[in-house]
Structures are given as structure tokens and as C-alpha cells.
C-alpha positions as CSV (number, residue, x, y, z in Angstrom):
1,G,-85.9,43.0,49.4
2,N,-89.7,43.4,50.2
3,P,-90.8,43.8,53.6
4,P,-91.8,40.4,55.5
5,D,-95.3,39.5,55.1
6,A,-97.8,38.9,58.2
7,K,-97.0,35.0,57.9
8,H,-93.2,35.7,57.9
9,R,-93.5,38.0,60.8
10,G,-95.5,35.6,62.7
11,R,-92.9,32.9,62.3
12,V,-90.1,35.4,63.1
13,G,-91.9,36.1,66.4
14,L,-92.3,32.4,67.2
15,L,-88.6,31.5,66.8
16,F,-87.6,34.6,68.6
17,K,-89.7,33.2,71.7
18,K,-88.0,29.8,71.3
19,L,-84.5,31.2,71.1
20,I,-85.1,33.4,74.2
21,F,-85.7,30.1,76.2
22,Y,-82.7,28.7,74.3
23,I,-80.3,31.4,75.3
24,I,-81.4,31.4,79.0
25,D,-82.1,27.8,79.8
26,K,-79.2,25.0,79.6
27,Q,-81.8,22.3,79.5
28,W,-83.5,23.8,76.5
29,R,-80.0,24.1,74.9
30,E,-79.8,20.0,75.5
31,Y,-83.3,19.7,74.1
32,M,-82.2,21.5,70.9
33,R,-79.2,19.5,70.4
34,N,-81.1,16.3,70.6
35,E,-84.2,17.1,69.1
36,R,-85.1,16.7,65.3
37,L,-86.0,20.2,64.6
38,P,-87.2,21.6,61.2
39,A,-84.2,22.9,59.0
40,E,-85.1,26.5,59.8
41,E,-85.2,26.1,63.6
42,R,-81.7,24.3,63.2
43,K,-80.2,27.0,61.3
44,W,-81.4,29.4,64.1
45,Q,-79.9,27.2,66.7
46,I,-76.4,27.3,65.0
47,R,-76.2,30.7,64.2
48,Y,-77.2,31.7,67.7
49,C,-74.7,29.6,68.9
50,A,-72.1,31.5,66.6
51,K,-73.5,34.8,68.1
52,D,-72.4,34.0,71.2
53,V,-69.0,33.0,70.3
54,F,-68.7,36.1,68.0
55,L,-69.6,38.2,71.2
56,R,-66.7,36.3,73.2
57,K,-63.9,36.2,70.7
58,G,-64.9,38.4,67.8
59,F,-65.9,37.5,64.5
60,H,-62.3,36.9,62.8
61,N,-61.5,35.1,65.7
62,T,-64.1,32.6,65.4
63,T,-63.7,29.2,63.6
64,M,-66.4,26.9,62.5
65,E,-65.0,24.3,65.0
66,D,-65.6,26.9,67.6
67,V,-69.4,27.1,66.6
68,I,-69.5,23.3,66.4
69,S,-68.4,23.0,69.8
70,E,-70.7,25.8,71.1
71,S,-73.5,24.0,69.4
72,G,-72.9,20.5,70.6
73,L,-73.6,19.3,67.1
74,S,-71.6,17.2,64.9
75,K,-69.4,18.6,62.1
76,G,-71.6,17.4,59.4
77,G,-74.5,18.7,61.3
78,V,-73.4,22.4,61.3
79,Y,-71.8,22.2,57.8
80,R,-75.3,20.9,56.4
81,Y,-76.6,24.4,57.0
82,Y,-73.9,26.7,57.0
83,K,-70.5,26.4,55.2
84,S,-68.9,29.4,56.8
85,T,-69.1,32.0,59.9
86,T,-69.8,35.0,57.1
87,D,-73.2,33.1,56.3
88,M,-74.0,32.7,59.6
89,L,-73.3,36.5,60.3
90,Y,-75.3,37.4,57.4
91,D,-78.4,35.5,58.6
92,L,-77.8,37.1,62.0
93,M,-78.0,40.5,60.5
94,E,-81.1,39.6,58.5
95,D,-82.7,38.3,62.1
96,G,-82.0,41.9,63.1
97,C,-83.8,43.4,60.4
98,D,-86.8,41.0,61.0
99,Y,-86.8,41.9,64.6
100,R,-86.5,45.7,63.8
101,Y,-89.5,45.4,61.3
102,N,-91.7,43.8,63.9
103,V,-90.7,46.3,66.6
104,V,-91.9,49.1,63.9
105,D,-94.9,47.4,62.9
106,N,-96.2,47.0,66.3
107,F,-95.2,50.7,67.1
108,L,-97.2,52.0,64.3
109,K,-100.5,49.6,65.3
110,E,-100.2,51.2,68.9
111,H,-99.8,54.7,67.7
112,K,-101.9,55.3,64.7
113,D,-102.7,58.9,65.5
114,I,-99.1,59.9,66.1
115,D,-97.7,62.8,63.8
116,K,-95.8,61.1,61.0
117,Y,-92.3,62.8,61.6
118,D,-92.6,62.1,65.5
119,A,-93.4,58.4,64.8
120,L,-90.4,58.3,62.2
121,S,-88.0,60.0,64.7
122,E,-89.2,57.9,67.8
123,I,-88.7,54.6,65.7
124,I,-85.1,55.7,64.8
125,V,-83.9,56.7,68.2
126,E,-85.3,53.7,69.5
127,K,-83.1,51.6,67.2
128,I,-80.1,53.6,68.2
129,L,-80.8,52.9,71.8
130,A,-81.8,49.4,71.6
131,D,-80.2,47.2,74.2
132,N,-79.9,43.7,72.6
133,E,-77.1,41.1,71.4
134,L,-78.0,41.4,67.8
135,L,-77.1,45.0,67.9
136,A,-73.8,44.2,69.6
137,V,-73.0,41.9,66.8
138,Y,-74.0,44.6,64.2
139,V,-71.4,47.0,65.9
140,M,-68.9,44.3,65.6
141,F,-69.8,44.0,61.8
142,L,-69.5,47.6,61.1
143,Q,-66.1,47.6,62.6
144,E,-64.8,44.4,60.9
145,K,-66.1,45.2,57.6
146,N,-63.3,47.8,57.1
147,Y,-60.9,44.7,57.0
148,D,-62.7,42.2,55.1
149,E,-64.0,42.6,51.4
150,S,-66.6,39.9,51.7
151,L,-68.0,41.6,54.9
152,E,-67.8,44.9,52.9
153,N,-69.8,43.6,50.2
154,L,-72.4,42.0,52.7
155,Y,-72.7,45.5,54.3
156,F,-73.6,46.9,51.0
157,K,-76.2,44.3,50.2
158,L,-77.9,44.6,53.7
159,E,-77.8,48.3,53.6
160,R,-79.7,48.5,50.0
161,E,-82.0,46.0,51.3
162,T,-82.7,47.9,54.7
163,L,-83.0,51.3,52.7
164,I,-85.6,49.6,50.1
165,N,-87.8,48.5,53.0
166,M,-87.4,52.1,54.5
167,R,-88.5,53.6,51.5
168,S,-91.6,51.4,51.5
169,L,-92.3,52.4,55.3
170,L,-92.0,55.9,54.6
171,K,-94.4,55.7,51.5
172,N,-96.9,54.2,53.7
173,M,-96.5,57.0,56.4
174,G,-97.0,59.6,53.7
175,I,-93.3,60.8,53.7
176,N,-91.8,61.2,50.2
177,F,-88.1,60.8,50.7
178,D,-85.9,58.3,49.0
179,F,-83.1,57.0,51.5
180,I,-81.2,55.1,48.8
181,D,-80.1,58.4,47.3
182,D,-78.9,59.9,50.6
183,R,-76.0,58.1,52.2
184,F,-75.8,60.7,54.9
185,F,-78.9,59.1,56.8
186,S,-77.3,55.7,57.2
187,D,-73.7,57.0,57.8
188,F,-75.3,59.3,60.6
189,I,-77.5,56.5,62.2
190,N,-74.5,54.2,62.0
191,S,-72.2,56.7,63.6
192,L,-74.6,57.0,66.6
193,I,-75.0,53.3,67.1
194,L,-71.2,52.9,66.9
195,G,-70.6,55.7,69.5
196,G,-73.2,54.3,71.8
197,E,-71.6,50.9,72.0
198,I,-67.7,51.8,71.5
199,L,-67.8,55.1,73.5
200,K,-70.3,53.9,75.9
201,A,-72.4,57.1,75.0
202,K,-75.7,55.3,75.2
203,G,-76.6,56.6,78.5
204,N,-75.7,60.2,77.4
205,F,-77.9,59.6,74.2
206,E,-80.7,58.3,76.6
207,K,-80.5,61.3,78.7
208,N,-80.9,63.5,75.3
209,K,-83.3,61.3,73.7
210,E,-85.7,64.1,73.1
211,N,-82.9,66.4,71.5
212,L,-82.2,63.3,69.1
213,K,-85.8,62.9,68.1
214,D,-85.9,66.8,67.6
215,M,-82.8,66.6,65.2
216,L,-84.2,63.8,63.5
217,K,-87.6,65.5,63.1
218,I,-85.8,68.5,61.6
219,Y,-84.1,66.6,59.1
220,F,-87.0,64.6,57.9
221,K,-89.2,67.6,57.5
222,N,-86.6,69.3,55.4
223,S,-86.1,66.2,53.2
224,D,-89.6,65.5,52.6
225,R,-90.6,66.5,49.1
């Protein structure tokens, strides 16, 4: 529930760099299969293989056997770290949160003098317009949770963790607004994310980026108490 500390963020950043190479380089994939890796890195390998299968086949159509085949590992090598595709999906969503925390942290360090409402609206709009595969998996997750109670429970857990961390961020920015008591915010942001992907509206959102930021600034100013 607490924001990642500097050591954790550094580890996350290092692992993301390794996974970039892993995704784009077949030789790196082969290395990852054969190398004796620390447990945390092996788990990253497995769930990013799962991510590739999720994006090709959909979450509910993906089996553990699909992930085992994609990873090139033995059945025991995968089951040692993950017992289900739901566990993999949860960790991928956590990865997305960690990645977003790093983006926000870097933005605030680089824009220390920016107005707090401008900063917050910029952060949120960049999240909506982000172009990465973890966001695509998140969109899949939002859709499929309606048909799977375990995913619905997972969503509420992730949502609460995210809102708690958002509350901490806002407090540090001098904004007194408790997102946990206001479902409108998360519903609104998720609706824009879904619209951007499913309705292919991201290009239109990009053209109207300043309008989106202005809308959010009005909302934050009215909600700050």
C-alpha cells in the first residue's frame, strides 16, 4: 500500500531495462531461459511471456501450458513461481503501477516549480495517453473483470492500493483531496483509457490534450479542500 522507496524504484528501473532487451532480442530470450537467474528476475521473465500470450489470445483463452511454451521453461520451472495466470496478471498490474510511480517521480523532479494543478493534470493525461503494452493488458483486465469474480476482487484491491498511493502523492503536492472517497475520479480515468484503446480515440485525445488537462484542473481545484 505504501509508495515504493528509492531502492525499490531503482530495482524496478533495472529490471525494466533488462526486460526491454528481453522483449526485442531473441538471443536475450534464449539467455534468460538458460541462465540461472535470481527468483525475482525469473518471475519477471515468466509473466512477460504471459503478457505476450495475453495480448495475442486474450486472458481467458490463455492457459498455463501456453505460458510454459512461450517461456521455454519446464512445467516445474514455471509452477515454482506462479500457480495461475491470474497471479501473473496481478503482478503485471503491479509492474504497471511501479512503472507509473517512476514516471511521476521523474516528472516531479524535473518540474519542481510547476503549478500543482498543472502538474497533476499533466501526470493524469500522460497516463491516459501512454502507449505501452502494460496499458493494453490493463484495458484487457478492465474488460474481463466483469466476467470473472477473482479478477473483480483483484481490481478492487489494485484500485485501493493505487488510490492510497495517489492520496500520499497529493499530500506531498499540497492538495487536500481524498480519492478513496470519490469513485468518480477512477471511473472517469478508466473510461478515458478504455475509450482510447477500444474506440481508437487516443489520437483524438492527443489532439485535445490541452482541453483534457483544463478539464482535470477545474475538477482538482473544485475538489481541493
